[in-house]
Every structure is written in structure tokens, then in C-alpha cells.
C-alpha positions in Angstrom: -92.2 -48.4 -22.4 -91.1 -46.9 -19.1 -90.2 -43.6 -20.9 -93.7 -43.3 -22.3 -95.1 -43.8 -18.8 -92.9 -41.3 -17.1 -92.5 -38.5 -19.8 -96.0 -37.1 -19.3 -95.0 -36.5 -15.6 -91.6 -34.9 -16.3 -92.8 -31.4 -15.4 -94.0 -32.7 -12.0 -90.8 -34.6 -11.4 -88.8 -31.5 -12.3 -90.8 -29.5 -9.8 -90.1 -32.1 -7.1 -86.4 -31.8 -8.0 -86.4 -28.0 -7.9 -88.4 -27.8 -4.6 -86.4 -30.5 -2.9 -83.0 -29.0 -3.9 -84.2 -25.5 -2.8 -85.3 -26.8 0.6 -82.1 -28.7 1.1 -80.0 -25.7 0.2 -82.1 -23.5 2.5 -81.2 -25.9 5.3 -77.5 -25.0 4.9 -78.4 -21.4 5.2 -80.4 -22.0 8.3 -77.5 -23.8 9.9 -75.0 -21.0 9.1 -77.3 -18.1 10.1 -79.2 -19.4 13.0 -77.4 -22.6 14.2 -80.5 -24.7 13.4 -80.6 -28.3 12.2 -77.4 -29.3 13.9 -75.5 -26.3 12.6 -73.4 -23.6 14.2 -74.2 -20.0 13.5 -71.4 -18.1 11.9 -70.1 -14.7 12.9 -72.2 -11.8 11.4 -70.3 -10.4 8.4 -68.0 -13.4 7.9 -67.7 -15.2 4.5 -69.7 -18.1 5.8 -72.4 -15.9 7.1 -72.8 -14.2 3.7 -72.8 -17.7 2.2 -75.6 -18.6 4.6 -77.6 -15.6 3.3 -77.1 -16.7 -0.3 -78.1 -20.3 0.6 -81.2 -19.2 2.4 -82.4 -16.7 -0.1 -81.6 -18.7 -3.3 -83.0 -21.9 -1.7 -86.2 -20.1 -0.9 -86.5 -18.6 -4.3 -85.9 -22.0 -6.0 -88.4 -23.7 -3.7 -91.1 -21.3 -4.8 -89.9 -20.9 -8.3 -89.4 -17.1 -8.0 -86.7 -15.5 -10.1 -85.5 -19.1 -10.4 -82.9 -18.7 -13.2 -81.1 -15.9 -11.3 -81.3 -17.7 -8.0 -80.0 -21.0 -9.4 -77.2 -19.4 -11.3 -76.1 -17.4 -8.2 -76.3 -20.6 -6.1 -74.2 -22.4 -8.8 -71.6 -19.7 -8.7 -71.4 -19.9 -5.0 -70.9 -23.7 -5.2 -68.1 -23.2 -7.7 -66.4 -20.8 -5.3 -67.1 -23.2 -2.4 -65.6 -26.1 -4.3 -62.5 -24.2 -5.2 -61.9 -22.6 -1.9 -63.0 -25.3 0.6 -62.2 -28.5 -1.3 -59.8 -28.2 -4.2 -57.7 -25.3 -2.9 -57.5 -26.4 0.7 -57.0 -30.0 -0.2 -54.8 -29.2 -3.2 -52.5 -32.0 -2.2 -55.3 -34.5 -2.4 -56.4 -33.5 -5.9 -59.1 -31.9 -8.0 -61.6 -34.8 -8.0 -64.6 -34.5 -5.7 -64.4 -38.1 -4.5 -60.8 -37.4 -3.3 -61.2 -34.0 -1.8 -64.7 -34.5 -0.3 -66.3 -32.0 -2.5 -69.1 -34.2 -4.0 -72.0 -32.2 -2.4 -70.7 -28.9 -3.7 -70.1 -30.4 -7.2 -73.5 -32.0 -7.4 -75.2 -28.8 -6.2 -73.2 -26.9 -8.8 -74.3 -29.1 -11.6 -77.9 -29.3 -10.4 -78.2 -25.5 -10.1 -76.7 -25.0 -13.5 -79.4 -27.3 -14.9 -82.2 -25.5 -13.0 -80.9 -22.2 -14.1 -80.8 -23.2 -17.7 -84.2 -24.9 -17.6 -86.1 -22.2 -15.6 -88.7 -22.8 -12.9 -91.2 -24.8 -15.0 -95.0 -24.5 -15.1 -95.6 -25.1 -11.3 -93.9 -22.0 -10.0 -94.4 -18.4 -9.2 -92.4 -17.5 -12.3 -94.9 -19.2 -14.5 -97.9 -17.8 -12.6 -96.5 -14.2 -12.8 -95.8 -14.7 -16.5 -99.5 -15.7 -17.1 -100.8 -12.8 -15.1 -103.0 -10.5 -17.4 -102.2 -6.8 -17.5 
């Protein structure tokens, strides 16, 4: 019964998921690039600075649903690298599992962005609006 009630709203719920994830990912970029939201700006040209650019631009793209598949897959790849380099590799002695090496956020973002990339932006997005544009 609950499924019948919620299923007609699934596109709206997916949009909320995509926009929310995009906004949260953008916040990480704002921290690294500008020191906002309790963050510390990274040195221009550093790996973390480039990571901030990816977080800001892909988060913005996913928020608006623009080139969503590309943005989400780039963000997922970045999270895979972040997990490997900042959690598994540095904490190699503590193990692979996210709960042990404190990599839960990177792992969840990775999985979420893979899903968004595979699913696309959905009907409430710039991608959908541009696809419907005549001409």
C-alpha cells in the first residue's frame, strides 16, 4: 500500500535526492576553494584545490541537472580516488572497510553518484528541458 502511495512521486523524490546531493557536494568545494562553511581554502594548484573545483562544478551541474551523467560519473570517480588515497591507502593498517577507516562519506557519495550517473537527471532538470527544446 505504501509503495502505491509513494511510487507516483518517485521522480520528485529522485529530484530532491539529486539536488540535495549536488548542493552538499558543492559545499565541499566551497570549503576547499574559498574557506567557506567552516572550511579552509587550499593552496591554488594543489590536489585538494583541484578536488574543490571538481566538487563545486559537478555539484552545481547535478543540482541543476545539467550534463548530469557526466558530472555524476566524474564526481563518483573522484570519490573512488578520495576513498583509496585518503582512507584505504593512508589507513591501510586499519583496513578496507569504510566503518573502520572513516571513509563512509566518500563511499556513500561514490555509490550515490554512480546511481545518479546511471539514471540521468530525470524530468525536472535542465537536461530534460534542453532535450525537449524544439529545433
